[in-house]
KEMAR-135551 format. One record per residue (C-alpha): residue in three letters; x, y, z. Coordinates in nm, 4 decimals. Last residue first. Example, Ala and Ser with C-alpha at 12.3 -4.5 7.8 and 13.67 -1.06 7.14 Angstrom:
BEGIN
<atom code="Ser" x="1.3670" y="-0.1060" z="0.7140"/>
<atom code="Ala" x="1.2300" y="-0.4500" z="0.7800"/>
//
This chain:
BEGIN
<atom code="Unk" x="11.1147" y="11.6187" z="11.7059"/>
<atom code="Unk" x="11.0064" y="11.3619" z="11.4478"/>
<atom code="Unk" x="11.2037" y="11.0423" z="11.4436"/>
<atom code="Unk" x="11.4508" y="10.9447" z="11.1762"/>
<atom code="Unk" x="11.4632" y="10.5986" z="11.0237"/>
<atom code="Unk" x="11.1036" y="10.5839" z="10.9041"/>
<atom code="Unk" x="11.0100" y="10.2327" z="10.7950"/>
<atom code="Unk" x="10.7719" y="10.2140" z="10.5066"/>
<atom code="Unk" x="10.4352" y="10.1066" z="10.3707"/>
<atom code="Unk" x="10.2939" y="9.8406" z="10.6019"/>
<atom code="Unk" x="9.9370" y="9.7720" z="10.4888"/>
<atom code="Unk" x="9.6651" y="9.7349" z="10.7509"/>
<atom code="Unk" x="9.3147" y="9.6275" z="10.6441"/>
<atom code="Unk" x="9.0381" y="9.6552" z="10.9022"/>
<atom code="Unk" x="8.6948" y="9.5001" z="10.8546"/>
<atom code="Unk" x="8.3726" y="9.5145" z="11.0574"/>
<atom code="Unk" x="8.4696" y="9.8207" z="11.2623"/>
<atom code="Unk" x="8.1811" y="9.9284" z="11.4812"/>
<atom code="Unk" x="7.9593" y="10.2388" z="11.4658"/>
<atom code="Unk" x="7.6818" y="10.2834" z="11.7182"/>
<atom code="Unk" x="7.3152" y="10.3897" z="11.6698"/>
<atom code="Unk" x="7.1655" y="10.0410" z="11.7054"/>
<atom code="Unk" x="7.3998" y="9.9171" z="11.4310"/>
<atom code="Unk" x="7.6280" y="10.1350" z="11.2215"/>
<atom code="Unk" x="7.8784" y="9.9398" z="11.0141"/>
<atom code="Unk" x="8.2447" y="10.0272" z="10.9697"/>
<atom code="Unk" x="8.4935" y="9.9425" z="10.6968"/>
<atom code="Unk" x="8.8513" y="10.0387" z="10.7754"/>
<atom code="Unk" x="9.1359" y="10.0989" z="10.5317"/>
<atom code="Unk" x="9.4832" y="10.1549" z="10.6656"/>
<atom code="Unk" x="9.8265" y="10.2600" z="10.5352"/>
<atom code="Unk" x="10.0952" y="10.1894" z="10.7922"/>
<atom code="Unk" x="10.3967" y="10.4120" z="10.8442"/>
<atom code="Unk" x="10.6539" y="10.2620" z="11.0780"/>
<atom code="Unk" x="10.9083" y="10.4139" z="11.3144"/>
<atom code="Unk" x="11.2637" y="10.2907" z="11.2851"/>
<atom code="Unk" x="11.3949" y="10.3906" z="11.5243"/>
<atom code="Unk" x="11.4278" y="10.3283" z="11.8982"/>
<atom code="Unk" x="11.1622" y="10.3189" z="12.1728"/>
<atom code="Unk" x="10.8985" y="10.2486" z="11.9047"/>
<atom code="Unk" x="10.6720" y="10.4787" z="11.7030"/>
<atom code="Unk" x="10.3790" y="10.3735" z="11.4840"/>
<atom code="Unk" x="10.2407" y="10.6235" z="11.2337"/>
<atom code="Unk" x="9.8968" y="10.5282" z="11.1087"/>
<atom code="Unk" x="9.7666" y="10.6615" z="10.7786"/>
<atom code="Unk" x="9.4001" y="10.6863" z="10.6845"/>
<atom code="Unk" x="9.1140" y="10.5491" z="10.4782"/>
<atom code="Unk" x="8.7689" y="10.5207" z="10.6297"/>
<atom code="Unk" x="8.4700" y="10.3581" z="10.4614"/>
<atom code="Unk" x="8.1348" y="10.3827" z="10.6334"/>
<atom code="Unk" x="7.8242" y="10.1678" z="10.6208"/>
<atom code="Unk" x="7.4840" y="10.2536" z="10.7718"/>
<atom code="Unk" x="7.3875" y="10.4893" z="10.4889"/>
<atom code="Unk" x="7.6968" y="10.5076" z="10.2654"/>
<atom code="Unk" x="7.9406" y="10.7210" z="10.4642"/>
<atom code="Unk" x="8.2767" y="10.8344" z="10.3299"/>
<atom code="Unk" x="8.5884" y="10.9058" z="10.5323"/>
<atom code="Unk" x="8.9301" y="11.0313" z="10.4262"/>
<atom code="Unk" x="9.1691" y="11.0447" z="10.7188"/>
<atom code="Unk" x="9.5139" y="11.1985" z="10.6957"/>
<atom code="Unk" x="9.6048" y="11.1011" z="11.0487"/>
<atom code="Unk" x="9.6294" y="10.8207" z="11.3041"/>
<atom code="Unk" x="9.9224" y="10.8693" z="11.5400"/>
<atom code="Unk" x="10.0435" y="10.5830" z="11.7552"/>
<atom code="Unk" x="10.3183" y="10.6154" z="12.0132"/>
<atom code="Unk" x="10.5538" y="10.4144" z="12.2318"/>
<atom code="Unk" x="10.4821" y="10.0799" z="12.0632"/>
<atom code="Unk" x="10.6329" y="9.7765" z="12.2256"/>
<atom code="Unk" x="10.9195" y="9.5933" z="12.0539"/>
<atom code="Unk" x="11.1953" y="9.7262" z="12.2787"/>
<atom code="Unk" x="10.9853" y="9.6500" z="12.5899"/>
<atom code="Unk" x="10.9789" y="9.2760" z="12.5190"/>
<atom code="Unk" x="10.6324" y="9.1207" z="12.4759"/>
<atom code="Unk" x="10.6395" y="9.0354" z="12.1081"/>
<atom code="Unk" x="10.2973" y="8.9554" z="11.9548"/>
<atom code="Unk" x="10.1876" y="8.5910" z="11.9587"/>
<atom code="Unk" x="9.9115" y="8.6449" z="12.2174"/>
<atom code="Unk" x="9.7600" y="8.9241" z="12.0087"/>
<atom code="Unk" x="9.7380" y="8.6994" z="11.7025"/>
<atom code="Unk" x="9.5505" y="8.4356" z="11.9068"/>
<atom code="Unk" x="9.3186" y="8.7069" z="12.0457"/>
<atom code="Unk" x="9.2425" y="8.8121" z="11.6875"/>
<atom code="Unk" x="9.1477" y="8.4533" z="11.6030"/>
<atom code="Unk" x="8.9074" y="8.4434" z="11.8983"/>
<atom code="Unk" x="8.7662" y="8.7875" z="11.8111"/>
<atom code="Unk" x="8.6659" y="8.7129" z="11.4541"/>
<atom code="Unk" x="8.8429" y="8.6258" z="11.1308"/>
<atom code="Unk" x="9.2110" y="8.7209" z="11.0944"/>
<atom code="Unk" x="9.3121" y="8.7100" z="10.7283"/>
<atom code="Unk" x="9.6536" y="8.5496" z="10.7055"/>
<atom code="Unk" x="9.9952" y="8.7107" z="10.6605"/>
<atom code="Unk" x="10.0260" y="8.8600" z="11.0082"/>
<atom code="Unk" x="10.2263" y="9.1657" z="11.1197"/>
<atom code="Unk" x="10.0245" y="9.4257" z="10.9270"/>
<atom code="Unk" x="9.6984" y="9.2705" z="11.0500"/>
<atom code="Unk" x="9.4482" y="9.1964" z="10.7733"/>
<atom code="Unk" x="9.1483" y="9.2019" z="11.0020"/>
<atom code="Unk" x="8.7991" y="9.0542" z="10.9871"/>
<atom code="Unk" x="8.5336" y="9.1562" z="11.2353"/>
<atom code="Unk" x="8.3040" y="8.8917" z="11.3859"/>
<atom code="Unk" x="8.2926" y="9.0513" z="11.7323"/>
<atom code="Unk" x="8.2413" y="9.3946" z="11.5656"/>
<atom code="Unk" x="8.5331" y="9.6059" z="11.6727"/>
<atom code="Unk" x="8.5489" y="9.9374" z="11.8573"/>
<atom code="Unk" x="8.4427" y="9.7773" z="12.1878"/>
<atom code="Unk" x="8.7263" y="9.5282" z="12.1367"/>
<atom code="Unk" x="8.9857" y="9.8031" z="12.1699"/>
<atom code="Unk" x="8.8323" y="9.9207" z="12.4961"/>
<atom code="Unk" x="8.8108" y="9.5602" z="12.6210"/>
<atom code="Unk" x="9.1851" y="9.5265" z="12.5384"/>
<atom code="Unk" x="9.2828" y="9.8379" z="12.7370"/>
<atom code="Unk" x="9.6632" y="9.8434" z="12.7238"/>
<atom code="Unk" x="9.6494" y="10.2249" z="12.7369"/>
<atom code="Unk" x="9.8171" y="10.2533" z="12.3952"/>
<atom code="Unk" x="9.5623" y="10.0118" z="12.2493"/>
<atom code="Unk" x="9.2723" y="10.2010" z="12.4082"/>
<atom code="Unk" x="9.3943" y="10.5239" z="12.2483"/>
<atom code="Unk" x="9.4249" y="10.3365" z="11.9169"/>
<atom code="Unk" x="9.0654" y="10.2094" z="11.9360"/>
<atom code="Unk" x="8.9434" y="10.5554" z="12.0339"/>
<atom code="Unk" x="9.1085" y="10.6967" z="11.7211"/>
<atom code="Unk" x="8.9118" y="10.4559" z="11.5036"/>
<atom code="Unk" x="8.5790" y="10.4868" z="11.6840"/>
<atom code="Unk" x="8.6153" y="10.8658" z="11.7013"/>
<atom code="Unk" x="8.6824" y="10.8823" z="11.3264"/>
<atom code="Unk" x="8.3486" y="10.7112" z="11.2644"/>
<atom code="Unk" x="8.1657" y="10.9381" z="11.5114"/>
<atom code="Unk" x="8.3247" y="11.2552" z="11.3702"/>
<atom code="Unk" x="8.2315" y="11.1592" z="11.0127"/>
<atom code="Unk" x="7.8781" y="11.0687" z="11.1194"/>
<atom code="Unk" x="7.8229" y="11.3943" z="11.3106"/>
<atom code="Unk" x="7.9804" y="11.6061" z="11.0355"/>
<atom code="Unk" x="7.7445" y="11.4518" z="10.7841"/>
<atom code="Unk" x="7.8950" y="11.2356" z="10.5160"/>
<atom code="Unk" x="8.1366" y="11.2223" z="10.2258"/>
<atom code="Unk" x="7.9528" y="11.0788" z="9.9248"/>
<atom code="Unk" x="8.2573" y="10.9570" z="9.7301"/>
<atom code="Unk" x="8.1377" y="10.7235" z="9.4529"/>
<atom code="Unk" x="7.9575" y="11.0156" z="9.2930"/>
<atom code="Unk" x="7.5873" y="11.0860" z="9.2451"/>
<atom code="Unk" x="7.5601" y="11.3753" z="9.4862"/>
<atom code="Unk" x="7.8498" y="11.6233" z="9.5124"/>
<atom code="Unk" x="8.0847" y="11.5511" z="9.8016"/>
<atom code="Unk" x="7.9993" y="11.6014" z="10.1681"/>
<atom code="Unk" x="8.2716" y="11.7188" z="10.4013"/>
<atom code="Unk" x="8.5602" y="11.5412" z="10.5716"/>
<atom code="Unk" x="8.7944" y="11.5574" z="10.2721"/>
<atom code="Unk" x="8.7975" y="11.9393" z="10.2971"/>
<atom code="Unk" x="8.8146" y="12.0441" z="9.9337"/>
<atom code="Unk" x="9.1304" y="12.2279" z="9.8357"/>
<atom code="Unk" x="9.0945" y="12.6081" z="9.8290"/>
<atom code="Unk" x="9.0389" y="12.7694" z="9.4935"/>
<atom code="Unk" x="9.2878" y="13.0120" z="9.3409"/>
//
Protein backbone atom coordinates (compact mmCIF):
# COMPACT_ATOMS: atom_id res chain seq x y z
CA UNK A 1 0.00 0.00 0.00
CA UNK A 2 1.39 3.42 -0.88
CA UNK A 3 1.41 6.28 1.57
CA UNK A 4 -0.67 9.36 0.67
CA UNK A 5 1.34 12.20 -0.82
CA UNK A 6 2.31 14.92 1.63
CA UNK A 7 0.42 17.95 0.26
CA UNK A 8 3.31 20.20 1.30
CA UNK A 9 5.84 18.65 -1.07
CA UNK A 10 6.59 19.17 -4.73
CA UNK A 11 4.32 17.54 -7.29
CA UNK A 12 5.48 16.12 -10.62
CA UNK A 13 6.51 18.80 -13.14
CA UNK A 14 4.03 19.92 -15.75
CA UNK A 15 0.91 19.76 -13.58
CA UNK A 16 -1.33 22.49 -12.23
CA UNK A 17 -0.15 21.63 -8.70
CA UNK A 18 3.58 22.40 -8.46
CA UNK A 19 3.90 22.23 -4.67
CA UNK A 20 6.96 24.20 -3.66
CA UNK A 21 10.18 24.15 -1.72
CA UNK A 22 9.96 23.51 1.99
CA UNK A 23 11.22 27.04 2.66
CA UNK A 24 8.52 28.63 0.48
CA UNK A 25 5.74 26.42 1.83
CA UNK A 26 6.77 27.16 5.43
CA UNK A 27 7.04 30.91 4.73
CA UNK A 28 3.59 31.07 3.10
CA UNK A 29 1.97 29.08 5.90
CA UNK A 30 3.81 31.26 8.43
CA UNK A 31 2.22 34.40 6.96
CA UNK A 32 -1.24 32.88 7.26
CA UNK A 33 -0.86 31.46 10.75
CA UNK A 34 0.93 34.62 11.89
CA UNK A 35 -2.05 36.66 10.74
CA UNK A 36 -4.39 34.57 12.92
CA UNK A 37 -2.03 34.75 15.92
CA UNK A 38 -2.01 38.54 15.54
CA UNK A 39 -5.81 38.55 15.30
CA UNK A 40 -6.16 36.61 18.55
CA UNK A 41 -3.70 38.99 20.24
CA UNK A 42 -5.67 42.03 19.06
CA UNK A 43 -2.62 43.15 17.09
CA UNK A 44 -4.05 44.99 14.07
CA UNK A 45 -0.60 46.11 12.79
CA UNK A 46 0.49 42.45 13.01
CA UNK A 47 -2.50 41.40 10.92
CA UNK A 48 -1.86 44.18 8.43
CA UNK A 49 1.78 43.13 8.05
CA UNK A 50 0.48 39.88 6.51
CA UNK A 51 -1.66 41.74 3.98
CA UNK A 52 -0.73 43.72 0.92
CA UNK A 53 -2.16 47.25 1.47
CA UNK A 54 -4.29 46.81 -1.66
CA UNK A 55 -5.42 43.27 -0.81
CA UNK A 56 -8.93 42.18 -1.62
CA UNK A 57 -10.96 40.11 0.83
CA UNK A 58 -14.22 38.22 0.64
CA UNK A 59 -14.85 38.33 4.39
CA UNK A 60 -17.16 35.57 5.66
CA UNK A 61 -19.30 38.15 7.48
CA UNK A 62 -19.57 40.65 4.60
CA UNK A 63 -21.32 40.23 1.26
CA UNK A 64 -19.20 42.68 -0.72
CA UNK A 65 -15.62 42.37 -1.91
CA UNK A 66 -13.42 44.38 0.45
CA UNK A 67 -10.80 46.31 -1.55
CA UNK A 68 -7.78 47.67 0.30
CA UNK A 69 -6.91 48.57 3.86
CA UNK A 70 -9.36 51.48 4.28
CA UNK A 71 -12.32 49.29 3.29
CA UNK A 72 -11.05 46.50 5.55
CA UNK A 73 -10.84 48.95 8.46
CA UNK A 74 -14.50 49.88 7.81
CA UNK A 75 -15.49 46.19 8.01
CA UNK A 76 -13.47 45.81 11.21
CA UNK A 77 -15.24 48.75 12.83
CA UNK A 78 -18.65 47.18 12.13
CA UNK A 79 -17.80 43.86 13.79
CA UNK A 80 -19.59 43.06 17.09
CA UNK A 81 -17.77 44.21 20.19
CA UNK A 82 -19.64 42.22 22.88
CA UNK A 83 -17.64 39.47 24.59
CA UNK A 84 -20.10 36.74 23.52
CA UNK A 85 -19.36 37.44 19.86
CA UNK A 86 -15.57 37.54 20.20
CA UNK A 87 -13.51 34.63 19.02
CA UNK A 88 -11.87 32.52 21.74
CA UNK A 89 -9.83 30.39 19.35
CA UNK A 90 -8.74 30.09 15.74
CA UNK A 91 -7.20 26.98 14.26
CA UNK A 92 -5.96 26.98 10.67
CA UNK A 93 -5.37 23.45 9.38
CA UNK A 94 -5.48 21.13 6.41
CA UNK A 95 -3.37 23.43 4.26
CA UNK A 96 -2.61 22.71 0.63
CA UNK A 97 -0.09 25.18 -0.77
CA UNK A 98 1.31 25.58 -4.26
CA UNK A 99 3.95 28.07 -5.37
CA UNK A 100 4.14 29.49 -8.89
CA UNK A 101 7.35 31.57 -8.87
CA UNK A 102 6.49 34.67 -6.83
CA UNK A 103 2.81 33.73 -6.43
CA UNK A 104 1.41 31.20 -4.00
CA UNK A 105 -2.02 29.66 -3.61
CA UNK A 106 -3.01 28.36 -0.18
CA UNK A 107 -6.18 26.46 0.58
CA UNK A 108 -7.05 25.60 4.16
CA UNK A 109 -9.75 25.31 6.81
CA UNK A 110 -10.21 27.71 9.71
CA UNK A 111 -12.04 26.64 12.84
CA UNK A 112 -13.42 29.59 14.80
CA UNK A 113 -14.45 29.04 18.42
CA UNK A 114 -16.61 31.34 20.54
CA UNK A 115 -17.39 31.40 24.29
CA UNK A 116 -20.48 29.26 23.60
CA UNK A 117 -21.30 26.96 20.67
CA UNK A 118 -21.61 26.94 17.78
CA UNK A 119 -18.07 27.01 16.46
CA UNK A 120 -17.64 27.76 12.77
CA UNK A 121 -15.73 26.03 9.99
CA UNK A 122 -14.58 28.41 7.28
CA UNK A 123 -13.04 27.25 4.02
CA UNK A 124 -10.32 29.68 2.87
CA UNK A 125 -8.31 30.39 -0.23
CA UNK A 126 -5.43 32.85 -0.04
CA UNK A 127 -3.32 34.20 -2.89
CA UNK A 128 0.07 35.52 -1.84
CA UNK A 129 2.74 37.43 -3.74
CA UNK A 130 6.43 37.51 -2.88
CA UNK A 131 7.99 40.96 -3.12
CA UNK A 132 11.46 41.92 -1.87
CA UNK A 133 11.79 38.47 -0.29
CA UNK A 134 8.54 38.62 1.76
CA UNK A 135 5.18 37.00 1.15
CA UNK A 136 1.99 39.05 1.54
CA UNK A 137 -1.63 38.09 1.06
CA UNK A 138 -3.07 39.85 -2.00
CA UNK A 139 -6.46 38.11 -1.89
CA UNK A 140 -8.29 36.16 0.81
CA UNK A 141 -11.57 34.37 0.20
CA UNK A 142 -13.47 33.09 3.26
CA UNK A 143 -16.42 30.76 2.79
CA UNK A 144 -18.53 29.82 5.81
CA UNK A 145 -19.24 26.09 5.56
CA UNK A 146 -20.91 25.00 8.78
CA UNK A 147 -21.66 25.65 12.39
CA UNK A 148 -20.33 23.05 14.81
CA UNK A 149 -22.69 22.57 17.74
CA UNK A 150 -20.38 20.51 19.91
CA UNK A 151 -16.96 21.69 20.96
CA UNK A 152 -13.84 19.59 20.89
CA UNK A 153 -12.53 18.47 24.27
